[in-house]
TIDREN-838135 format. One record per atom (N, C-alpha, C): residue number from 0; atom name; x, z, y; residue in three letters. Coordinates in steps of 0.001 Angstrom, whole numbers, plus 500000, padded with zeros to 6 digits. Example, Ala and Ser with C-alpha at 12.3 -4.5 7.8 and 13.67 -1.06 7.14 Angstrom:
! TIDREN-838135
<rec><num>0</num><atome>N</atome><x>513190</x><z>507800</z><y>494310</y><residu>ala</residu></rec>
<rec><num>0</num><atome>CA</atome><x>512300</x><z>507800</z><y>495500</y><residu>ala</residu></rec>
<rec><num>0</num><atome>C</atome><x>513200</x><z>507800</z><y>496700</y><residu>ala</residu></rec>
<rec><num>1</num><atome>N</atome><x>512850</x><z>507080</z><y>497750</y><residu>ser</residu></rec>
<rec><num>1</num><atome>CA</atome><x>513670</x><z>507140</z><y>498940</y><residu>ser</residu></rec>
<rec><num>1</num><atome>C</atome><x>512900</x><z>507870</z><y>500030</y><residu>ser</residu></rec>
! end
This chain:
! TIDREN-838135
<rec><num>0</num><atome>N</atome><x>930312</x><z>938936</z><y>610663</y><residu>met</residu></rec>
<rec><num>0</num><atome>CA</atome><x>930964</x><z>937806</z><y>611270</y><residu>met</residu></rec>
<rec><num>0</num><atome>C</atome><x>929976</x><z>936681</z><y>611555</y><residu>met</residu></rec>
<rec><num>1</num><atome>N</atome><x>928689</x><z>937000</z><y>611515</y><residu>ser</residu></rec>
<rec><num>1</num><atome>CA</atome><x>927701</x><z>935956</z><y>611766</y><residu>ser</residu></rec>
<rec><num>1</num><atome>C</atome><x>927821</x><z>935404</z><y>613186</y><residu>ser</residu></rec>
<rec><num>2</num><atome>N</atome><x>928280</x><z>936214</z><y>614126</y><residu>arg</residu></rec>
<rec><num>2</num><atome>CA</atome><x>928476</x><z>935716</z><y>615494</y><residu>arg</residu></rec>
<rec><num>2</num><atome>C</atome><x>929439</x><z>934546</z><y>615501</y><residu>arg</residu></rec>
<rec><num>3</num><atome>N</atome><x>930498</x><z>934679</z><y>614751</y><residu>leu</residu></rec>
<rec><num>3</num><atome>CA</atome><x>931513</x><z>933645</z><y>614692</y><residu>leu</residu></rec>
<rec><num>3</num><atome>C</atome><x>930927</x><z>932349</z><y>614127</y><residu>leu</residu></rec>
<rec><num>4</num><atome>N</atome><x>930242</x><z>932449</z><y>613023</y><residu>lys</residu></rec>
<rec><num>4</num><atome>CA</atome><x>929640</x><z>931269</z><y>612399</y><residu>lys</residu></rec>
<rec><num>4</num><atome>C</atome><x>928549</x><z>930679</z><y>613286</y><residu>lys</residu></rec>
<rec><num>5</num><atome>N</atome><x>927703</x><z>931527</z><y>613822</y><residu>asp</residu></rec>
<rec><num>5</num><atome>CA</atome><x>926612</x><z>931045</z><y>614679</y><residu>asp</residu></rec>
<rec><num>5</num><atome>C</atome><x>927150</x><z>930329</z><y>615915</y><residu>asp</residu></rec>
<rec><num>6</num><atome>N</atome><x>928164</x><z>930893</z><y>616536</y><residu>leu</residu></rec>
<rec><num>6</num><atome>CA</atome><x>928729</x><z>930289</z><y>617732</y><residu>leu</residu></rec>
<rec><num>6</num><atome>C</atome><x>929427</x><z>928975</z><y>617393</y><residu>leu</residu></rec>
<rec><num>7</num><atome>N</atome><x>930126</x><z>928940</z><y>616278</y><residu>arg</residu></rec>
<rec><num>7</num><atome>CA</atome><x>930782</x><z>927696</z><y>615853</y><residu>arg</residu></rec>
<rec><num>7</num><atome>C</atome><x>929752</x><z>926592</z><y>615664</y><residu>arg</residu></rec>
<rec><num>8</num><atome>N</atome><x>928662</x><z>926911</z><y>614984</y><residu>lys</residu></rec>
<rec><num>8</num><atome>CA</atome><x>927612</x><z>925913</z><y>614746</y><residu>lys</residu></rec>
<rec><num>8</num><atome>C</atome><x>926920</x><z>925521</z><y>616048</y><residu>lys</residu></rec>
<rec><num>9</num><atome>N</atome><x>926720</x><z>926495</z><y>616925</y><residu>glu</residu></rec>
<rec><num>9</num><atome>CA</atome><x>926112</x><z>926229</z><y>618230</y><residu>glu</residu></rec>
<rec><num>9</num><atome>C</atome><x>926949</x><z>925226</z><y>619027</y><residu>glu</residu></rec>
<rec><num>10</num><atome>N</atome><x>928257</x><z>925321</z><y>618875</y><residu>arg</residu></rec>
<rec><num>10</num><atome>CA</atome><x>929161</x><z>924405</z><y>619576</y><residu>arg</residu></rec>
<rec><num>10</num><atome>C</atome><x>929260</x><z>923052</z><y>618859</y><residu>arg</residu></rec>
<rec><num>11</num><atome>N</atome><x>928693</x><z>922962</z><y>617653</y><residu>gly</residu></rec>
<rec><num>11</num><atome>CA</atome><x>928730</x><z>921714</z><y>616891</y><residu>gly</residu></rec>
<rec><num>11</num><atome>C</atome><x>930048</x><z>921487</z><y>616166</y><residu>gly</residu></rec>
<rec><num>12</num><atome>N</atome><x>930778</x><z>922565</z><y>615901</y><residu>tyr</residu></rec>
<rec><num>12</num><atome>CA</atome><x>932082</x><z>922460</z><y>615252</y><residu>tyr</residu></rec>
<rec><num>12</num><atome>C</atome><x>931983</x><z>922738</z><y>613759</y><residu>tyr</residu></rec>
<rec><num>13</num><atome>N</atome><x>932800</x><z>922038</z><y>612985</y><residu>thr</residu></rec>
<rec><num>13</num><atome>CA</atome><x>932944</x><z>922326</z><y>611557</y><residu>thr</residu></rec>
<rec><num>13</num><atome>C</atome><x>934130</x><z>923278</z><y>611393</y><residu>thr</residu></rec>
<rec><num>14</num><atome>N</atome><x>934292</x><z>923801</z><y>610213</y><residu>gln</residu></rec>
<rec><num>14</num><atome>CA</atome><x>935458</x><z>924649</z><y>609952</y><residu>gln</residu></rec>
<rec><num>14</num><atome>C</atome><x>936745</x><z>923835</z><y>610048</y><residu>gln</residu></rec>
<rec><num>15</num><atome>N</atome><x>936691</x><z>922576</z><y>609691</y><residu>ile</residu></rec>
<rec><num>15</num><atome>CA</atome><x>937867</x><z>921708</z><y>609823</y><residu>ile</residu></rec>
<rec><num>15</num><atome>C</atome><x>938224</x><z>921524</z><y>611303</y><residu>ile</residu></rec>
<rec><num>16</num><atome>N</atome><x>937212</x><z>921345</z><y>612142</y><residu>lys</residu></rec>
<rec><num>16</num><atome>CA</atome><x>937452</x><z>921235</z><y>613595</y><residu>lys</residu></rec>
<rec><num>16</num><atome>C</atome><x>938100</x><z>922526</z><y>614108</y><residu>lys</residu></rec>
<rec><num>17</num><atome>N</atome><x>937624</x><z>923668</z><y>613625</y><residu>met</residu></rec>
<rec><num>17</num><atome>CA</atome><x>938212</x><z>924940</z><y>614033</y><residu>met</residu></rec>
<rec><num>17</num><atome>C</atome><x>939665</x><z>925037</z><y>613579</y><residu>met</residu></rec>
<rec><num>18</num><atome>N</atome><x>939966</x><z>924488</z><y>612424</y><residu>gln</residu></rec>
<rec><num>18</num><atome>CA</atome><x>941354</x><z>924474</z><y>611951</y><residu>gln</residu></rec>
<rec><num>18</num><atome>C</atome><x>942225</x><z>923697</z><y>612932</y><residu>gln</residu></rec>
<rec><num>19</num><atome>N</atome><x>941740</x><z>922555</z><y>613386</y><residu>his</residu></rec>
<rec><num>19</num><atome>CA</atome><x>942497</x><z>921749</z><y>614340</y><residu>his</residu></rec>
<rec><num>19</num><atome>C</atome><x>942642</x><z>922455</z><y>615690</y><residu>his</residu></rec>
<rec><num>20</num><atome>N</atome><x>941600</x><z>923151</z><y>616125</y><residu>leu</residu></rec>
<rec><num>20</num><atome>CA</atome><x>941633</x><z>923817</z><y>617430</y><residu>leu</residu></rec>
<rec><num>20</num><atome>C</atome><x>942454</x><z>925097</z><y>617440</y><residu>leu</residu></rec>
<rec><num>21</num><atome>N</atome><x>942491</x><z>925794</z><y>616308</y><residu>thr</residu></rec>
<rec><num>21</num><atome>CA</atome><x>943123</x><z>927118</z><y>616277</y><residu>thr</residu></rec>
<rec><num>21</num><atome>C</atome><x>944425</x><z>927180</z><y>615490</y><residu>thr</residu></rec>
<rec><num>22</num><atome>N</atome><x>944625</x><z>926241</z><y>614583</y><residu>gly</residu></rec>
<rec><num>22</num><atome>CA</atome><x>945795</x><z>926310</z><y>613711</y><residu>gly</residu></rec>
<rec><num>22</num><atome>C</atome><x>945591</x><z>927237</z><y>612523</y><residu>gly</residu></rec>
<rec><num>23</num><atome>N</atome><x>944391</x><z>927785</z><y>612376</y><residu>ile</residu></rec>
<rec><num>23</num><atome>CA</atome><x>944076</x><z>928652</z><y>611232</y><residu>ile</residu></rec>
<rec><num>23</num><atome>C</atome><x>943600</x><z>927765</z><y>610090</y><residu>ile</residu></rec>
<rec><num>24</num><atome>N</atome><x>944220</x><z>927886</z><y>608938</y><residu>asp</residu></rec>
<rec><num>24</num><atome>CA</atome><x>943845</x><z>927095</z><y>607774</y><residu>asp</residu></rec>
<rec><num>24</num><atome>C</atome><x>942347</x><z>927230</z><y>607491</y><residu>asp</residu></rec>
<rec><num>25</num><atome>N</atome><x>941713</x><z>926140</z><y>607122</y><residu>gln</residu></rec>
<rec><num>25</num><atome>CA</atome><x>940262</x><z>926132</z><y>606918</y><residu>gln</residu></rec>
<rec><num>25</num><atome>C</atome><x>939825</x><z>927160</z><y>605886</y><residu>gln</residu></rec>
<rec><num>26</num><atome>N</atome><x>940575</x><z>927317</z><y>604800</y><residu>ser</residu></rec>
<rec><num>26</num><atome>CA</atome><x>940177</x><z>928293</z><y>603779</y><residu>ser</residu></rec>
<rec><num>26</num><atome>C</atome><x>940270</x><z>929719</z><y>604331</y><residu>ser</residu></rec>
<rec><num>27</num><atome>N</atome><x>941283</x><z>929994</z><y>605136</y><residu>asp</residu></rec>
<rec><num>27</num><atome>CA</atome><x>941403</x><z>931307</z><y>605773</y><residu>asp</residu></rec>
<rec><num>27</num><atome>C</atome><x>940286</x><z>931505</z><y>606793</y><residu>asp</residu></rec>
<rec><num>28</num><atome>N</atome><x>939990</x><z>930454</z><y>607559</y><residu>tyr</residu></rec>
<rec><num>28</num><atome>CA</atome><x>938914</x><z>930545</z><y>608545</y><residu>tyr</residu></rec>
<rec><num>28</num><atome>C</atome><x>937583</x><z>930837</z><y>607856</y><residu>tyr</residu></rec>
<rec><num>29</num><atome>N</atome><x>937347</x><z>930181</z><y>606733</y><residu>ser</residu></rec>
<rec><num>29</num><atome>CA</atome><x>936115</x><z>930414</z><y>605968</y><residu>ser</residu></rec>
<rec><num>29</num><atome>C</atome><x>936020</x><z>931874</z><y>605530</y><residu>ser</residu></rec>
<rec><num>30</num><atome>N</atome><x>937126</x><z>932431</z><y>605091</y><residu>lys</residu></rec>
<rec><num>30</num><atome>CA</atome><x>937152</x><z>933844</z><y>604670</y><residu>lys</residu></rec>
<rec><num>30</num><atome>C</atome><x>936877</x><z>934768</z><y>605851</y><residu>lys</residu></rec>
<rec><num>31</num><atome>N</atome><x>937396</x><z>934413</z><y>607022</y><residu>ile</residu></rec>
<rec><num>31</num><atome>CA</atome><x>937140</x><z>935211</z><y>608227</y><residu>ile</residu></rec>
<rec><num>31</num><atome>C</atome><x>935650</x><z>935191</z><y>608536</y><residu>ile</residu></rec>
<rec><num>32</num><atome>N</atome><x>935034</x><z>934011</z><y>608487</y><residu>glu</residu></rec>
<rec><num>32</num><atome>CA</atome><x>933601</x><z>933906</z><y>608770</y><residu>glu</residu></rec>
<rec><num>32</num><atome>C</atome><x>932754</x><z>934708</z><y>607784</y><residu>glu</residu></rec>
<rec><num>33</num><atome>N</atome><x>933185</x><z>934762</z><y>606543</y><residu>arg</residu></rec>
<rec><num>33</num><atome>CA</atome><x>932423</x><z>935480</z><y>605519</y><residu>arg</residu></rec>
<rec><num>33</num><atome>C</atome><x>932775</x><z>936960</z><y>605439</y><residu>arg</residu></rec>
<rec><num>34</num><atome>N</atome><x>933707</x><z>937399</z><y>606271</y><residu>gly</residu></rec>
<rec><num>34</num><atome>CA</atome><x>934092</x><z>938813</z><y>606279</y><residu>gly</residu></rec>
<rec><num>34</num><atome>C</atome><x>934990</x><z>939195</z><y>605124</y><residu>gly</residu></rec>
<rec><num>35</num><atome>N</atome><x>935606</x><z>938217</z><y>604494</y><residu>lys</residu></rec>
<rec><num>35</num><atome>CA</atome><x>936504</x><z>938473</z><y>603361</y><residu>lys</residu></rec>
<rec><num>35</num><atome>C</atome><x>937948</x><z>938637</z><y>603811</y><residu>lys</residu></rec>
<rec><num>36</num><atome>N</atome><x>938188</x><z>938348</z><y>605069</y><residu>arg</residu></rec>
<rec><num>36</num><atome>CA</atome><x>939531</x><z>938463</z><y>605638</y><residu>arg</residu></rec>
<rec><num>36</num><atome>C</atome><x>939397</x><z>938808</z><y>607114</y><residu>arg</residu></rec>
<rec><num>37</num><atome>N</atome><x>940298</x><z>939670</z><y>607583</y><residu>tyr</residu></rec>
<rec><num>37</num><atome>CA</atome><x>940334</x><z>940004</z><y>609001</y><residu>tyr</residu></rec>
<rec><num>37</num><atome>C</atome><x>941273</x><z>939058</z><y>609712</y><residu>tyr</residu></rec>
<rec><num>38</num><atome>N</atome><x>940988</x><z>938803</z><y>610994</y><residu>tyr</residu></rec>
<rec><num>38</num><atome>CA</atome><x>941906</x><z>937974</z><y>611751</y><residu>tyr</residu></rec>
<rec><num>38</num><atome>C</atome><x>942824</x><z>938854</z><y>612580</y><residu>tyr</residu></rec>
<rec><num>39</num><atome>N</atome><x>943976</x><z>938297</z><y>612888</y><residu>ser</residu></rec>
<rec><num>39</num><atome>CA</atome><x>944935</x><z>939001</z><y>613737</y><residu>ser</residu></rec>
<rec><num>39</num><atome>C</atome><x>944485</x><z>938892</z><y>615195</y><residu>ser</residu></rec>
<rec><num>40</num><atome>N</atome><x>945138</x><z>939635</z><y>616045</y><residu>phe</residu></rec>
<rec><num>40</num><atome>CA</atome><x>944851</x><z>939558</z><y>617475</y><residu>phe</residu></rec>
<rec><num>40</num><atome>C</atome><x>945023</x><z>938122</z><y>617970</y><residu>phe</residu></rec>
<rec><num>41</num><atome>N</atome><x>946138</x><z>937493</z><y>617588</y><residu>glu</residu></rec>
<rec><num>41</num><atome>CA</atome><x>946415</x><z>936131</z><y>618042</y><residu>glu</residu></rec>
<rec><num>41</num><atome>C</atome><x>945383</x><z>935142</z><y>617498</y><residu>glu</residu></rec>
<rec><num>42</num><atome>N</atome><x>944953</x><z>935307</z><y>616253</y><residu>gln</residu></rec>
<rec><num>42</num><atome>CA</atome><x>943920</x><z>934431</z><y>615698</y><residu>gln</residu></rec>
<rec><num>42</num><atome>C</atome><x>942600</x><z>934616</z><y>616438</y><residu>gln</residu></rec>
<rec><num>43</num><atome>N</atome><x>942256</x><z>935848</z><y>616752</y><residu>cys</residu></rec>
<rec><num>43</num><atome>CA</atome><x>941037</x><z>936120</z><y>617511</y><residu>cys</residu></rec>
<rec><num>43</num><atome>C</atome><x>941121</x><z>935460</z><y>618878</y><residu>cys</residu></rec>
<rec><num>44</num><atome>N</atome><x>942272</x><z>935541</z><y>619497</y><residu>arg</residu></rec>
<rec><num>44</num><atome>CA</atome><x>942491</x><z>934913</z><y>620801</y><residu>arg</residu></rec>
<rec><num>44</num><atome>C</atome><x>942300</x><z>933401</z><y>620711</y><residu>arg</residu></rec>
<rec><num>45</num><atome>N</atome><x>942887</x><z>932786</z><y>619690</y><residu>gln</residu></rec>
<rec><num>45</num><atome>CA</atome><x>942764</x><z>931334</z><y>619509</y><residu>gln</residu></rec>
<rec><num>45</num><atome>C</atome><x>941313</x><z>930926</z><y>619249</y><residu>gln</residu></rec>
<rec><num>46</num><atome>N</atome><x>940609</x><z>931706</z><y>618459</y><residu>ile</residu></rec>
<rec><num>46</num><atome>CA</atome><x>939198</x><z>931417</z><y>618170</y><residu>ile</residu></rec>
<rec><num>46</num><atome>C</atome><x>938368</x><z>931536</z><y>619439</y><residu>ile</residu></rec>
<rec><num>47</num><atome>N</atome><x>938600</x><z>932597</z><y>620222</y><residu>ala</residu></rec>
<rec><num>47</num><atome>CA</atome><x>937857</x><z>932788</z><y>621473</y><residu>ala</residu></rec>
<rec><num>47</num><atome>C</atome><x>938097</x><z>931622</z><y>622425</y><residu>ala</residu></rec>
<rec><num>48</num><atome>N</atome><x>939336</x><z>931151</z><y>622524</y><residu>leu</residu></rec>
<rec><num>48</num><atome>CA</atome><x>939642</x><z>930006</z><y>623374</y><residu>leu</residu></rec>
<rec><num>48</num><atome>C</atome><x>938945</x><z>928746</z><y>622870</y><residu>leu</residu></rec>
<rec><num>49</num><atome>N</atome><x>938990</x><z>928522</z><y>621563</y><residu>ala</residu></rec>
<rec><num>49</num><atome>CA</atome><x>938388</x><z>927320</z><y>620978</y><residu>ala</residu></rec>
<rec><num>49</num><atome>C</atome><x>936877</x><z>927300</z><y>621164</y><residu>ala</residu></rec>
<rec><num>50</num><atome>N</atome><x>936243</x><z>928466</z><y>621077</y><residu>leu</residu></rec>
<rec><num>50</num><atome>CA</atome><x>934786</x><z>928547</z><y>621184</y><residu>leu</residu></rec>
<rec><num>50</num><atome>C</atome><x>934321</x><z>928856</z><y>622607</y><residu>leu</residu></rec>
<rec><num>51</num><atome>N</atome><x>935281</x><z>928957</z><y>623529</y><residu>asn</residu></rec>
<rec><num>51</num><atome>CA</atome><x>934967</x><z>929247</z><y>624927</y><residu>asn</residu></rec>
<rec><num>51</num><atome>C</atome><x>934101</x><z>930499</z><y>625064</y><residu>asn</residu></rec>
<rec><num>52</num><atome>N</atome><x>934602</x><z>931571</z><y>624486</y><residu>thr</residu></rec>
<rec><num>52</num><atome>CA</atome><x>933933</x><z>932862</z><y>624549</y><residu>thr</residu></rec>
<rec><num>52</num><atome>C</atome><x>934987</x><z>933939</z><y>624753</y><residu>thr</residu></rec>
<rec><num>53</num><atome>N</atome><x>934580</x><z>935190</z><y>624693</y><residu>ser</residu></rec>
<rec><num>53</num><atome>CA</atome><x>935540</x><z>936292</z><y>624844</y><residu>ser</residu></rec>
<rec><num>53</num><atome>C</atome><x>935809</x><z>936942</z><y>623500</y><residu>ser</residu></rec>
<rec><num>54</num><atome>N</atome><x>936939</x><z>937594</z><y>623414</y><residu>met</residu></rec>
<rec><num>54</num><atome>CA</atome><x>937258</x><z>938358</z><y>622212</y><residu>met</residu></rec>
<rec><num>54</num><atome>C</atome><x>936269</x><z>939509</z><y>622048</y><residu>met</residu></rec>
<rec><num>55</num><atome>N</atome><x>935801</x><z>940059</z><y>623167</y><residu>asp</residu></rec>
<rec><num>55</num><atome>CA</atome><x>934803</x><z>941133</z><y>623109</y><residu>asp</residu></rec>
<rec><num>55</num><atome>C</atome><x>933513</x><z>940650</z><y>622454</y><residu>asp</residu></rec>
<rec><num>56</num><atome>N</atome><x>933112</x><z>939420</z><y>622753</y><residu>tyr</residu></rec>
<rec><num>56</num><atome>CA</atome><x>931896</x><z>938881</z><y>622126</y><residu>tyr</residu></rec>
<rec><num>56</num><atome>C</atome><x>932110</x><z>938735</z><y>620621</y><residu>tyr</residu></rec>
<rec><num>57</num><atome>N</atome><x>933254</x><z>938215</z><y>620227</y><residu>leu</residu></rec>
<rec><num>57</num><atome>CA</atome><x>933529</x><z>938049</z><y>618795</y><residu>leu</residu></rec>
<rec><num>57</num><atome>C</atome><x>933554</x><z>939393</z><y>618071</y><residu>leu</residu></rec>
<rec><num>58</num><atome>N</atome><x>934011</x><z>940437</z><y>618781</y><residu>ala</residu></rec>
<rec><num>58</num><atome>CA</atome><x>934100</x><z>941775</z><y>618182</y><residu>ala</residu></rec>
<rec><num>58</num><atome>C</atome><x>932774</x><z>942536</z><y>618245</y><residu>ala</residu></rec>
<rec><num>59</num><atome>N</atome><x>931773</x><z>941975</z><y>618907</y><residu>gly</residu></rec>
<rec><num>59</num><atome>CA</atome><x>930479</x><z>942645</z><y>619003</y><residu>gly</residu></rec>
<rec><num>59</num><atome>C</atome><x>930421</x><z>943704</z><y>620082</y><residu>gly</residu></rec>
<rec><num>60</num><atome>N</atome><x>931375</x><z>943682</z><y>621018</y><residu>leu</residu></rec>
<rec><num>60</num><atome>CA</atome><x>931410</x><z>944685</z><y>622085</y><residu>leu</residu></rec>
<rec><num>60</num><atome>C</atome><x>930542</x><z>944310</z><y>623275</y><residu>leu</residu></rec>
<rec><num>61</num><atome>N</atome><x>930124</x><z>943050</z><y>623324</y><residu>thr</residu></rec>
<rec><num>61</num><atome>CA</atome><x>929235</x><z>942577</z><y>624377</y><residu>thr</residu></rec>
<rec><num>61</num><atome>C</atome><x>928326</x><z>941502</z><y>623792</y><residu>thr</residu></rec>
<rec><num>62</num><atome>N</atome><x>927192</x><z>941305</z><y>624425</y><residu>asp</residu></rec>
<rec><num>62</num><atome>CA</atome><x>926287</x><z>940238</z><y>624008</y><residu>asp</residu></rec>
<rec><num>62</num><atome>C</atome><x>926435</x><z>939010</z><y>624903</y><residu>asp</residu></rec>
<rec><num>63</num><atome>N</atome><x>927338</x><z>939079</z><y>625862</y><residu>glu</residu></rec>
<rec><num>63</num><atome>CA</atome><x>927586</x><z>937973</z><y>626790</y><residu>glu</residu></rec>
<rec><num>63</num><atome>C</atome><x>928543</x><z>936973</z><y>626150</y><residu>glu</residu></rec>
<rec><num>64</num><atome>N</atome><x>928051</x><z>935768</z><y>625880</y><residu>lys</residu></rec>
<rec><num>64</num><atome>CA</atome><x>928869</x><z>934743</z><y>625225</y><residu>lys</residu></rec>
<rec><num>64</num><atome>C</atome><x>929895</x><z>934116</z><y>626157</y><residu>lys</residu></rec>
<rec><num>65</num><atome>N</atome><x>929581</x><z>934076</z><y>627454</y><residu>glu</residu></rec>
<rec><num>65</num><atome>CA</atome><x>930478</x><z>933428</z><y>628410</y><residu>glu</residu></rec>
<rec><num>65</num><atome>C</atome><x>931788</x><z>934210</z><y>628511</y><residu>glu</residu></rec>
<rec><num>66</num><atome>N</atome><x>932911</x><z>933497</z><y>628580</y><residu>pro</residu></rec>
<rec><num>66</num><atome>CA</atome><x>934196</x><z>934193</z><y>628683</y><residu>pro</residu></rec>
<rec><num>66</num><atome>C</atome><x>934396</x><z>934793</z><y>630060</y><residu>pro</residu></rec>
<rec><num>67</num><atome>N</atome><x>935293</x><z>935751</z><y>630130</y><residu>tyr</residu></rec>
<rec><num>67</num><atome>CA</atome><x>935705</x><z>936313</z><y>631399</y><residu>tyr</residu></rec>
<rec><num>67</num><atome>C</atome><x>936532</x><z>935276</z><y>632131</y><residu>tyr</residu></rec>
<rec><num>68</num><atome>N</atome><x>936699</x><z>935417</z><y>633440</y><residu>pro</residu></rec>
<rec><num>68</num><atome>CA</atome><x>937600</x><z>934495</z><y>634148</y><residu>pro</residu></rec>
<rec><num>68</num><atome>C</atome><x>938993</x><z>934587</z><y>633536</y><residu>pro</residu></rec>
<rec><num>69</num><atome>N</atome><x>939600</x><z>933431</z><y>633334</y><residu>arg</residu></rec>
<rec><num>69</num><atome>CA</atome><x>940911</x><z>933395</z><y>632658</y><residu>arg</residu></rec>
<rec><num>69</num><atome>C</atome><x>942013</x><z>933009</z><y>633618</y><residu>arg</residu></rec>
<rec><num>70</num><atome>N</atome><x>943220</x><z>933467</z><y>633271</y><residu>asn</residu></rec>
<rec><num>70</num><atome>CA</atome><x>944414</x><z>933038</z><y>633982</y><residu>asn</residu></rec>
<rec><num>70</num><atome>C</atome><x>944713</x><z>931598</z><y>633571</y><residu>asn</residu></rec>
<rec><num>71</num><atome>N</atome><x>945400</x><z>930873</z><y>634404</y><residu>asn</residu></rec>
<rec><num>71</num><atome>CA</atome><x>945744</x><z>929495</z><y>634085</y><residu>asn</residu></rec>
<rec><num>71</num><atome>C</atome><x>946759</x><z>929398</z><y>632961</y><residu>asn</residu></rec>
<rec><num>72</num><atome>N</atome><x>947526</x><z>930453</z><y>632706</y><residu>asn</residu></rec>
<rec><num>72</num><atome>CA</atome><x>948546</x><z>930416</z><y>631673</y><residu>asn</residu></rec>
<rec><num>72</num><atome>C</atome><x>948049</x><z>930902</z><y>630321</y><residu>asn</residu></rec>
<rec><num>73</num><atome>N</atome><x>946752</x><z>931022</z><y>630144</y><residu>lys</residu></rec>
<rec><num>73</num><atome>CA</atome><x>946074</x><z>931392</z><y>628903</y><residu>lys</residu></rec>
<rec><num>73</num><atome>C</atome><x>946833</x><z>932464</z><y>628170</y><residu>lys</residu></rec>
! end
């Protein structure tokens, strides 16, 4: 889950900021970053939106950090 932590820090966000952006409790978010807890599809989606990246990047399926073109209805 180092991608998640690295990208969060690259964006200048704290775990508390991520809690505000995603609605995921900070302690749960910390566990996700450390690989102690898996995130749901919806949590992954919220994290990708907050960090302006793709779910594929978070999952390690691509090295491209930029998100795909998105629909306006997110």
